[in-house]
C-alpha positions in Angstrom: -20.0 -12.6 -4.9 -20.0 -11.0 -8.3 -23.6 -10.0 -8.0 -22.9 -7.9 -4.9 -20.8 -5.4 -6.8 -23.2 -4.4 -9.8 -23.4 -0.7 -8.8 -20.3 0.1 -10.8 -17.8 -2.2 -12.4 -15.2 0.2 -13.7 -13.1 2.9 -12.3 -14.2 6.5 -12.9 -12.8 8.5 -16.0 -9.2 9.9 -15.8 -9.2 13.2 -13.8 -6.7 15.9 -13.0 -6.1 17.4 -9.5 -7.8 20.6 -8.8 -4.8 21.5 -6.4 -1.4 20.1 -5.5 1.5 21.3 -3.5 4.5 20.4 -1.3 4.6 20.2 2.6 7.8 20.5 4.5 7.7 17.7 7.1 11.1 18.3 8.8 14.5 19.6 7.9 14.9 16.7 5.3 11.7 15.5 3.9 9.1 17.3 1.8 5.8 15.7 0.8 4.0 16.0 -2.5 0.3 16.1 -2.2 -2.7 16.6 -4.5 -6.5 16.9 -4.4 -9.1 15.9 -7.0 -12.9 15.6 -7.2 -15.2 17.9 -5.3 -13.6 20.8 -3.4 -16.6 20.7 -0.9 -17.1 17.1 -1.0 -16.6 14.4 1.6 -12.9 14.1 2.5 -11.0 11.0 1.6 -7.4 9.9 2.0 -5.7 7.6 -0.4 -2.6 5.7 0.9 -0.5 4.0 -1.6 1.2 0.7 -1.1 4.9 -0.4 -1.0 6.0 1.4 1.0 7.8 3.4 -1.5 5.4 2.7 -4.7 4.0 6.3 -4.7 0.8 7.5 -6.2 -0.2 7.3 -9.9 -3.1 8.9 -12.0 -5.0 5.6 -11.8 -5.3 6.0 -8.1 -7.7 9.0 -8.5 -10.2 6.9 -10.3 -11.6 4.7 -7.6 -13.8 7.7 -6.2 -16.8 9.4 -7.5 -15.5 13.0 -8.3 -18.8 14.4 -7.8 -19.0 13.4 -4.3 -15.6 12.9 -2.7 -12.7 15.4 -2.1 -9.9 13.0 -2.7 -6.5 13.7 -1.2 -3.5 11.6 -2.4 0.1 12.0 -1.4 3.4 10.4 -1.8 4.8 9.1 1.4 8.5 9.9 2.6 10.9 8.6 0.1 8.3 7.9 -2.8 7.2 9.4 -5.8 7.5 13.0 -6.0 8.2 13.4 -2.2 11.8 14.4 -1.5 14.5 13.0 -1.0 13.4 10.0 -3.0 14.3 6.6 -1.7 15.5 8.1 1.6 15.2 5.8 4.6 16.6 8.4 7.0 13.7 9.4 9.7 11.5 7.1 7.7 9.4 4.9 10.1 5.7 4.1 10.7 5.4 6.7 13.5 6.9 9.3 11.0 4.4 8.4 8.5 1.5 8.6 11.0 2.6 12.0 12.0 2.9 13.1 8.4 -0.8 12.3 7.7 -1.8 14.5 10.6 0.4 17.3 9.3 -1.3 17.0 5.9 -4.8 16.9 7.4 -4.3 19.9 9.4 -2.6 21.8 6.5 -5.7 21.1 4.3 -8.1 22.0 7.1 -9.9 18.6 7.2 -11.6 17.5 10.3 -12.2 13.8 9.5 -11.9 11.6 6.5 -12.5 8.3 5.1 -9.2 6.4 4.8 -8.6 4.0 1.8 -5.4 1.9 1.4 -4.2 -1.4 0.0 -1.3 -3.8 0.8 1.1 -1.6 2.7 -1.4 1.2 2.5 -3.7 -1.0 4.6 -0.9 -1.3 7.3 -0.5 2.3 7.3 -4.2 3.1 7.4 -4.7 0.8 10.5 -1.8 2.3 12.3 -3.1 5.9 11.5 -6.7 5.2 12.6 -5.3 3.4 15.9 -3.2 6.4 16.7 -6.0 9.0 15.7 -9.4 7.3 15.8 -11.3 10.5 16.2 -9.9 11.7 12.7 -11.3 8.5 11.0 -14.8 8.2 9.7 -14.4 4.8 8.1 -11.9 2.6 6.4 -11.6 0.7 3.0 -8.7 -1.6 3.0 -7.4 -4.1 0.3 -4.9 -6.8 0.4 -4.3 -6.9 4.2 -0.6 -6.8 5.4 -0.1 -6.7 9.1 3.7 -7.2 8.9 4.0 -10.2 11.2 7.1 -12.4 11.1 5.2 -15.0 9.3 4.0 -12.6 6.5 7.5 -11.2 6.0 9.0 -14.8 5.7 6.0 -15.6 3.3 7.0 -12.7 1.0 10.7 -13.6 1.2 10.2 -17.4 0.8 6.8 -18.7 0.8 5.7 -17.2 -2.5 8.4 -19.3 -4.1 6.4 -22.4 -3.5 3.8 -20.9 -5.9 6.0 -18.9 -8.3 9.1 -21.0 -8.4 10.5 -19.4 -11.6 10.3 -15.9 -10.0 11.7 -17.1 -6.8 14.6 -18.6 -8.8 15.4 -15.3 -10.3 15.1 -13.4 -7.0 17.5 -15.8 -5.2 19.9 -16.4 -8.0 20.4 -12.5 -8.6 22.5 -13.0 -5.5 25.9 -14.9 -5.2 25.5 -18.2 -3.6 27.2 -17.1 -0.5 24.6 -14.3 0.1 21.4 -16.4 -0.1 21.4 -17.4 3.4 19.7 -14.2 4.6 17.8 -12.9 1.4 16.5 -9.9 3.3 19.8 -8.8 4.8 21.6 -9.3 1.5 19.2 -7.3 -0.5 19.1 -4.6 2.2 22.9 -4.3 2.1 22.8 -4.1 -1.6 20.0 -1.5 -1.8 21.4 0.7 1.0 25.3 0.5 0.7 26.2 -0.6 -2.8 27.1 1.8 -5.7 24.4 3.2 -7.8 24.4 0.3 -10.4 24.4 -2.3 -7.7 21.5 -0.7 -5.9 19.4 -0.3 -9.1 20.1 -3.8 -10.2 19.1 -5.2 -6.8 15.9 -2.8 -6.9 15.0 -4.4 -10.4 15.3 -7.8 -9.1 13.3 -7.2 -6.0 10.5 -5.3 -7.8 10.4 -7.9 -10.5 9.8 -10.8 -8.1 6.8 -9.0 -6.4 5.4 -7.9 -9.7 5.4 -11.6 -10.9 3.5 -12.7 -7.9 0.9 -9.8 -7.8 -1.8 -11.0 -10.2 -4.0 -13.9 -10.7 -2.8 -14.4 -14.2 0.9 -13.8 -15.3 1.4 -10.2 -16.5 4.7 -10.3 -18.5 4.6 -6.6 -19.3 4.3 -5.5 -15.6 7.3 -7.6 -14.7 9.2 -6.4 -17.6 8.3 -2.8 -16.9 9.7 -2.9 -13.2 12.8 -4.9 -14.2 13.7 -2.5 -17.0 13.0 0.5 -14.9 16.3 0.9 -13.1 15.3 4.3 -12.0 15.3 6.2 -8.7 11.6 5.4 -8.3 12.2 1.7 -8.8 14.9 2.0 -6.1 12.5 3.7 -3.7 10.0 0.8 -3.9 12.7 -2.0 -3.2 14.8 0.0 -0.7 11.8 1.2 1.4 10.1 -2.2 1.4 13.4 -3.9 2.5 13.7 -1.2 5.3 10.3 -1.7 6.6 10.4 -5.4 6.4 13.8 -5.6 8.1 12.3 -3.5 11.1 8.9 -5.1 11.4 7.3 -2.0 10.0 8.3 -0.3 13.3 5.1 -1.5 14.9 6.7 -3.0 18.2 6.1 -6.3 19.5 2.4 -5.9 20.0 1.6 -5.4 16.3 -1.6 -4.2 15.0 -4.3 -6.5 15.9 -3.7 -5.6 19.6 -4.8 -2.1 18.9 -8.1 -3.2 17.3 -10.3 -1.8 20.2 -9.4 1.7 19.3 -11.3 1.3 15.8 -13.7 -1.5 16.8 -16.7 0.9 16.4 -15.6 2.1 12.9 -17.5 1.1 9.7 -15.0 -0.6 7.4 -14.7 -2.9 4.4 -12.0 -5.4 3.8 -11.5 -6.4 0.3 -9.2 -9.4 -0.3 -8.3 -11.6 -3.4 -8.8 -15.3 -2.6 -5.6 -16.1 -4.4 -3.4 -13.0 -3.2 0.0 -14.4 -3.1 1.8 -11.2 -1.8 -0.5 -10.7 1.2 -2.2 -14.1 1.8 -5.9 -14.1 2.9 -5.2 -15.4 6.4 -4.1 -11.8 7.4 -7.4 -10.3 6.1 -9.3 -13.2 7.8 -7.5 -12.5 11.1 -8.5 -8.6 10.9 -12.0 -9.5 10.0 -12.4 -11.8 12.9 -11.0 -9.2 15.3 -13.1 -6.3 13.8 -16.6 -7.6 13.3 -17.8 -4.1 12.3 -16.0 -4.3 9.0 -17.5 -6.1 6.1 -15.1 -8.8 4.7 -15.4 -9.3 1.0 -13.4 -12.1 -0.6 -13.0 -11.9 -4.4 -12.7 -15.5 -5.5 -11.1 -14.8 -8.9 -8.4 -12.3 -7.9 -4.8 -12.1 -6.6 -3.2 -8.9 -5.1 -3.4 -6.2 -7.5 -6.1 -3.5 -6.9 -6.7 -3.4 -10.7 -7.8 -7.1 -11.0 -11.4 -6.8 -12.2 -13.1 -8.1 -9.1 -10.9 -6.2 -6.6 -11.5 -3.0 -8.5 -15.2 -3.6 -8.5 -15.3 -4.2 -4.7 -13.3 -1.2 -3.8 -15.5 1.1 -6.1 -18.5 -0.4 -4.6 -17.3 0.3 -0.9 -16.8 3.9 -1.8 -20.3 4.0 -3.3 -21.8 2.6 -0.1 -19.8 5.1 2.1 -21.5 8.0 0.4 -24.3 7.4 3.0 -22.0 8.0 5.9 -23.4 10.7 8.4 
């Protein structure tokens, strides 16, 4: 496995955007977007996770800036998009339409779509809705938002991370623990500011504790201490989308695979991904044989695990040869 990704093992050096702006999506929501790399290069769309996590400067570094025109943006309610943490008119169909608005705004005909975790969900939903606009997909940590995946996030991870699960559940009073999702959702959406931000810190800390192969105490402390509007966006939007099955309908994503069956793709999956277990990536790979399925045996969920990082950079190197 390791030998297959010797083209480049590290991210590209830090880079600043050459263009950035704000795009009105409707009467309420405004999107923040940016572009980096080669203005005349091969267009690429980066989709962040969460939902609600937002983009960071590190996300610009997965792509060769001499070849790619990388477009990054904050989804509704996330990052620098406004209003932050809003769940009003915030559904997967809205997010898919937003991508098309951005593509048209930037004058891009077709692009490679790159997304991990929730970004993989949105990438698949977008590609299935607009297959003629997608050249290829690079997906990591596959999340299809099926009921058993939601249940795993809320309960199953506790079988592997009992300490983190104990903190997640015991944050709530005993009488509220019968339905964790509903209880957190209520606190994240209807409680006062301090209640909401405390719930957000608990939710985000639980996820962070389960996201890496080896414990990362600094990452967990960072999200638990960061009781800010951005931390609230992550927890509130995740609870909102999980509660509503990502607004995908009863058919889910796999039933739409015929729309992208002929698209080239790479699926990168950590063997020990506890947030988005490998069974979902395996199901997607079996339904989509045109996609290369690359399992990183010494990795969990995070895109910055060394093996995951190398596999993603390698995939983008390979797609430089797309027609």
